[in-house]
Every structure is written in structure tokens, then in C-alpha cells.
C-alpha positions, -999 to 999 in steps of 0.1 A, spaced: 450 694 -330 430 666 -310 427 684 -279 410 714 -294 375 720 -292 351 707 -320 318 710 -332 287 692 -314 289 661 -345 320 648 -326 302 644 -290 295 610 -271 289 597 -238 328 604 -225 331 637 -241 297 655 -239 315 691 -232 341 688 -260 370 682 -235 391 649 -234 384 628 -202 400 603 -185 387 592 -152 417 567 -140 444 595 -152 427 622 -134 423 600 -101 460 584 -108 471 624 -106 454 633 -77 468 601 -62 504 613 -69 494 649 -57 479 635 -24 503 605 -16 476 582 -23 498 555 -44 510 525 -26 546 522 -21 553 485 -26 550 467 -63 525 441 -50 498 471 -38 502 490 -71 496 460 -92 464 452 -71 456 486 -78 461 486 -113 443 453 -117 410 471 -96 414 497 -121 409 470 -152 380 454 -131 358 486 -128 368 501 -163 352 475 -178 320 472 -153 315 511 -162 321 504 -196 291 476 -192 270 501 -176 271 530 -203 273 505 -230 240 490 -219 225 524 -213 238 544 -241 240 520 -270 209 498 -261 183 519 -247 189 551 -266 202 541 -296 172 548 -318 184 521 -342 186 494 -318 168 466 -324 171 453 -289 149 480 -273 126 501 -290 126 530 -263 146 535 -231 140 505 -204 155 511 -173 143 474 -164 160 458 -191 190 478 -190 194 470 -152 192 433 -157 214 433 -181 239 446 -163 235 429 -131 243 395 -151 276 411 -161 285 428 -129 276 399 -104 305 380 -113 328 409 -114 318 412 -75 341 385 -69 370 399 -85 367 435 -68 362 412 -31 394 398 -41 413 426 -43 400 440 -11 419 431 16 402 444 47 372 474 42 403 488 14 425 476 -9 455 475 15 436 463 43 426 485 74 449 511 65 446 546 47 424 544 15 446 547 -19 435 561 -50 420 530 -63 396 531 -33 382 565 -46 378 550 -81 359 522 -62 337 544 -42 326 567 -72 321 534 -93 302 514 -64 282 551 -58 270 552 -96 261 517 -96 241 520 -68 220 547 -80 214 529 -117 209 498 -98 201 500 -64 213 471 -38 233 460 -66 263 446 -40 238 440 -11 247 405 -16 284 411 -8 293 418 26 326 430 16 316 456 -7 287 467 14 312 472 43 339 490 20 310 513 11 305 517 51 341 521 62 348 545 30 318 570 37 324 570 75 358 569 73 371 607 89 393 618 63 390 656 50 383 644 16 357 620 27 339 652 46 342 665 9 322 640 -2 295 648 19 291 681 9 271 696 -20 301 707 -37 312 671 -46 280 668 -61 283 693 -91 311 696 -115 338 674 -131 356 653 -105 354 616 -108 326 608 -128 318 617 -163 306 654 -170 271 661 -170 243 654 -176 249 623 -153 228 593 -169 206 598 -136 195 627 -150 185 616 -182 158 589 -166 124 597 -160 111 602 -126 91 572 -124 125 551 -128 131 550 -94 166 568 -83 186 546 -58 202 561 -27 237 551 -10 241 529 20 
């Protein structure tokens, strides 16, 4: 019953098209399908810990954008203020970068090997963060190295990330409208490294 399409009154930021969406479950399912799940328990635990950190970070970003800056009854912000949201987000994000760095053995979670499903999740998270807050992770050599290595790693999936097809649809990020489409033009759009 709860999976059936509802009217527009039940829409929220995670469910803009009236479908149930769950990023981590989808990424894990893709990981199982394409053998991107680590075999050993220690690396599985690291991936799960990375999921928790990234989920917390993305919830913080969405909360600040959606609940504070777009909430009509908010006492914290009368209208959307991108700098206000970015400043508040960076105060929460900077301490989390250490937790992410601790989970990266080399450029990837399992070291200098093949990326696993949580590496893809980390890439999608850092990509969105960089669009929202350009340069957010520039102070972190480890995160900058991760993004560079991930983007240039020669695999079919990596090549797909660079295509126009990857920029459309409902793959890793929530469905449209993407938060950056809601920002006014003059708010400035970030670019990935």
C-alpha cells in the first residue's frame, strides 16, 4: 500500500516524484550486481561506516537548504540565502572530513585497488558538496586525491560518469529538481576538480 503513488500532498525532498527512493540501498544493490562489495569483514565494516558518515553529511546539507532556507515559516532565514546555508554547512562538514579521511586507506577505501560501492557513494556525495560549496574539500589532500583518482580511473563506469547520460535521470542523486537547479543564477555554481 505505501509504495503506491500518492497525491501531491505527501511529496518531500527525497520523494519528489512520489516514488520511494533510498540511495544507499540502490548503491549497495548495484555493488552486489557488479561485484563491488568487499569480500572481507573489515572492509565491509569500513564501507558501512562510510555510508553513515555520508548519510549524515547529506542530511545536513539537505536540511540546511530545504528546511532553513526554503521554509516559509523559518525564523532563521526570511528567504533563500546561499551564503548563509554554505557557511552553516561548512561548520558541520569540516569536522566530518577527518572521519572520511580515516576510512580512506589510499585513494580508495580499500587502498590503491579497485573502487568499491562506497567509493561511488563518496564520489557522488563530494561532487554534490562541491557544486553547493565550491572548494569545500580543497584543504583535504586525501579527499582531493580521491576525487582526482576516481575521476581518472580507467573503467567503463568512470567513463559513463563523464557522459551526458550520467547527468540526467535518477541514478545516485535524488530525483529532479536537483537543488542546484533551484538556486538563482547569480548564486554561482561550483565545478568539480
